[in-house]
C-alpha positions as CSV (number, residue, x, y, z in Angstrom):
1,X,-13.7,36.7,15.8
2,X,-13.4,39.3,18.6
3,X,-13.6,42.1,16.1
4,X,-16.6,40.6,14.4
5,X,-18.5,40.1,17.7
6,X,-17.7,43.7,18.8
7,X,-18.9,45.1,15.5
8,X,-22.2,43.2,15.7
9,X,-22.7,44.5,19.2
10,X,-22.2,48.1,18.1
11,X,-24.7,47.7,15.2
12,X,-27.2,46.2,17.5
13,X,-27.0,49.2,19.8
14,X,-27.9,51.7,17.0
15,X,-31.7,52.2,16.9
16,X,-32.0,52.7,13.2
17,X,-29.9,49.7,12.1
18,X,-31.6,46.9,10.2
19,X,-30.7,43.5,11.8
20,X,-30.3,40.6,9.3
21,X,-33.0,38.0,9.6
22,X,-31.0,35.2,8.1
23,X,-27.5,33.7,7.9
24,X,-26.0,31.4,5.3
25,X,-24.1,28.1,6.1
26,X,-22.2,26.3,3.4
27,X,-20.6,22.9,3.2
28,X,-17.7,22.3,0.8
29,X,-15.2,19.5,0.1
30,X,-14.3,16.9,-2.5
31,X,-15.0,13.2,-3.0
32,X,-12.1,11.6,-4.7
33,X,-12.3,8.3,-6.5
34,X,-8.5,7.8,-6.3
35,X,-7.6,7.2,-2.7
36,X,-3.9,6.8,-1.8
37,X,-2.3,4.4,0.6
38,X,0.9,5.4,2.4
39,X,3.5,3.0,3.9
40,X,6.9,3.3,5.5
41,X,9.7,0.7,5.5
42,X,10.3,-1.2,8.8
43,X,6.9,-0.3,10.0
44,X,7.9,3.4,10.2
45,X,10.3,2.6,13.1
46,X,13.9,3.8,13.5
47,X,15.4,2.1,16.6
48,X,18.5,3.8,17.9
49,X,19.2,1.1,20.4
50,X,20.8,2.0,23.7
51,X,23.0,5.0,24.0
52,X,25.2,5.5,27.1
53,X,24.7,8.8,28.9
54,X,28.4,9.3,29.1
55,X,28.6,9.4,25.3
56,X,26.4,12.5,25.2
57,X,27.9,16.0,25.0
58,X,27.5,17.9,28.3
59,X,27.0,21.4,27.0
60,X,26.0,21.0,23.4
61,X,23.6,18.8,21.4
62,X,24.7,15.3,20.4
63,X,24.0,14.3,16.8
64,X,22.8,10.8,16.4
65,X,23.2,8.6,13.3
66,X,21.1,9.8,10.3
67,X,18.7,7.2,9.0
68,X,16.4,6.8,6.0
69,X,13.0,5.1,5.8
70,X,11.4,4.5,2.5
71,X,8.0,6.2,2.0
72,X,5.6,4.7,-0.6
73,X,2.4,6.2,-1.8
74,X,0.1,4.0,-3.9
75,X,-3.0,5.6,-5.4
76,X,-5.9,4.0,-7.3
77,X,-5.4,6.6,-10.1
78,X,-3.4,9.7,-10.9
79,X,-4.0,11.9,-7.8
80,X,-3.0,15.3,-6.5
81,X,-1.8,14.8,-2.9
82,X,0.2,16.5,-0.2
83,X,1.7,15.3,3.1
84,X,0.7,17.0,6.4
85,X,3.0,16.0,9.3
86,X,1.8,16.2,12.9
87,X,4.2,16.0,15.9
88,X,2.8,13.6,18.4
89,X,5.4,14.8,20.9
90,X,4.8,18.5,20.3
91,X,6.5,20.7,22.9
92,X,9.4,18.3,23.6
93,X,11.9,19.6,21.0
94,X,14.6,21.7,22.5
95,X,15.7,23.6,19.3
96,X,14.9,27.2,18.6
97,X,13.8,26.2,15.1
98,X,10.8,24.4,16.6
99,X,8.6,25.0,13.6
100,X,10.7,22.6,11.5
101,X,11.6,20.1,14.2
102,X,9.8,17.2,15.9
103,X,10.2,16.3,19.6
104,X,11.8,13.1,21.1
105,X,9.8,13.1,24.3
106,X,10.3,14.5,27.8
107,X,12.5,13.5,30.8
108,X,10.8,13.8,34.2
109,X,7.8,15.4,32.5
110,X,9.4,18.8,31.6
111,X,13.0,18.3,30.3
112,X,13.1,18.3,26.5
113,X,15.1,15.3,25.4
114,X,15.9,16.2,21.9
115,X,14.6,16.8,18.4
116,X,14.6,15.4,14.9
117,X,14.5,16.9,11.4
118,X,12.7,15.1,8.5
119,X,13.6,15.6,4.9
120,X,12.3,14.1,1.6
121,X,15.0,12.7,-0.6
122,X,15.3,10.6,-3.8
123,X,11.7,11.1,-4.9
124,X,10.5,9.0,-7.9
125,X,7.0,8.7,-9.2
126,X,5.6,6.9,-12.2
127,X,9.0,6.4,-13.7
128,X,10.3,9.9,-13.4
129,X,12.2,12.0,-10.8
130,X,10.3,14.5,-8.7
131,X,11.2,17.3,-6.3
132,X,9.5,18.2,-3.0
133,X,7.6,21.5,-2.7
134,X,5.8,23.1,0.2
135,X,3.0,25.5,0.9
136,X,1.4,27.1,3.9
137,X,-1.9,26.9,2.1
138,X,-2.5,25.3,-1.3
139,X,-2.1,28.3,-3.7
140,X,1.5,29.3,-3.6
141,X,4.3,26.6,-3.6
142,X,8.0,26.8,-3.1
143,X,10.9,24.4,-3.3
144,X,11.6,22.6,0.1
145,X,12.6,19.1,1.0
146,X,11.7,19.7,4.7
147,X,8.8,18.0,6.3
148,X,7.2,20.4,8.8
149,X,4.1,20.6,10.9
150,X,3.9,24.2,9.7
151,X,3.1,23.5,6.0
152,X,2.0,20.9,3.4
153,X,4.6,19.0,1.3
154,X,3.9,17.9,-2.2
155,X,5.7,16.8,-5.3
156,X,6.4,18.2,-8.8
157,X,8.0,17.0,-12.0
158,X,8.5,20.6,-13.2
159,X,10.9,22.2,-10.7
160,X,12.5,24.6,-13.2
161,X,9.3,26.6,-13.7
162,X,8.8,29.8,-11.7
163,X,5.2,28.8,-10.9
164,X,5.7,25.6,-8.9
165,X,2.6,23.4,-8.4
166,X,2.0,19.8,-7.4
167,X,1.7,17.2,-10.1
168,X,-0.6,14.2,-9.8
169,X,1.0,10.9,-9.0
170,X,-0.1,7.2,-8.9
171,X,3.0,5.4,-7.6
172,X,5.5,7.3,-5.6
173,X,8.6,6.3,-3.5
174,X,10.9,8.6,-1.5
175,X,13.4,8.4,1.3
176,X,12.4,10.1,4.5
177,X,15.7,11.2,6.0
178,X,15.7,11.3,9.8
179,X,18.3,13.5,11.6
180,X,17.9,13.2,15.4
181,X,19.9,14.8,18.1
182,X,19.8,14.8,21.9
183,X,19.8,18.0,24.0
184,X,22.9,18.9,26.0
185,X,23.3,16.4,28.8
186,X,23.6,19.1,31.4
187,X,19.9,20.0,30.8
188,X,18.7,16.4,31.4
189,X,18.3,14.2,34.4
190,X,19.9,10.9,33.3
191,X,20.1,8.9,36.5
192,X,17.9,6.2,35.1
193,X,17.1,4.8,31.6
194,X,15.2,7.3,29.5
195,X,13.3,6.3,26.3
196,X,13.8,8.2,23.1
197,X,10.2,8.7,22.1
198,X,9.8,10.5,18.8
199,X,6.5,10.1,17.0
200,X,5.2,11.8,13.8
201,X,2.0,11.2,11.8
202,X,2.1,11.8,8.1
203,X,-1.4,12.5,6.9
204,X,-2.4,12.5,3.2
205,X,-4.3,15.6,2.1
206,X,-6.0,15.4,-1.3
207,X,-5.6,18.7,-3.3
């Protein structure tokens, strides 16, 4: 945007330049007749219960139990869809691999409590096995089971082809594998009870 504005300013300063007298605006999108409804088992909640501070590793992360929630997508008809995760606790993950992790909240407003990784497993749709694929945009797809706020995740029946692409689905089920861990205890103030507060929104994008 800065380069464009600078160029326009330079053109305007040239006496012989012809200024455009109009500009185009376009509106694009799609109206789909086959909306999809997502749902997660247990209301989308993984309750870790209470964890004693003394059980945490002092100088390295503490891995917490891995847990699966079942994701279901039910569409009115065969539909091309992708999932776009959003981290509702963005900035609270302590890992270096922040692009593929989601935060678990803050302690005292600035201490990063932990992180969780999300993966898609055991994907079935319309009676057949599927695999997860991902894309930064919507044109080039690669194999990945990771759910990340950095890209879209979709599904394909044809994972052996070199040109991966999403396939339309109507009824899909998958396991969302949750792998949480707590930051080293020596980086946290744990003198009182601290909530583990991870929150992710999975938005459906129609392709």
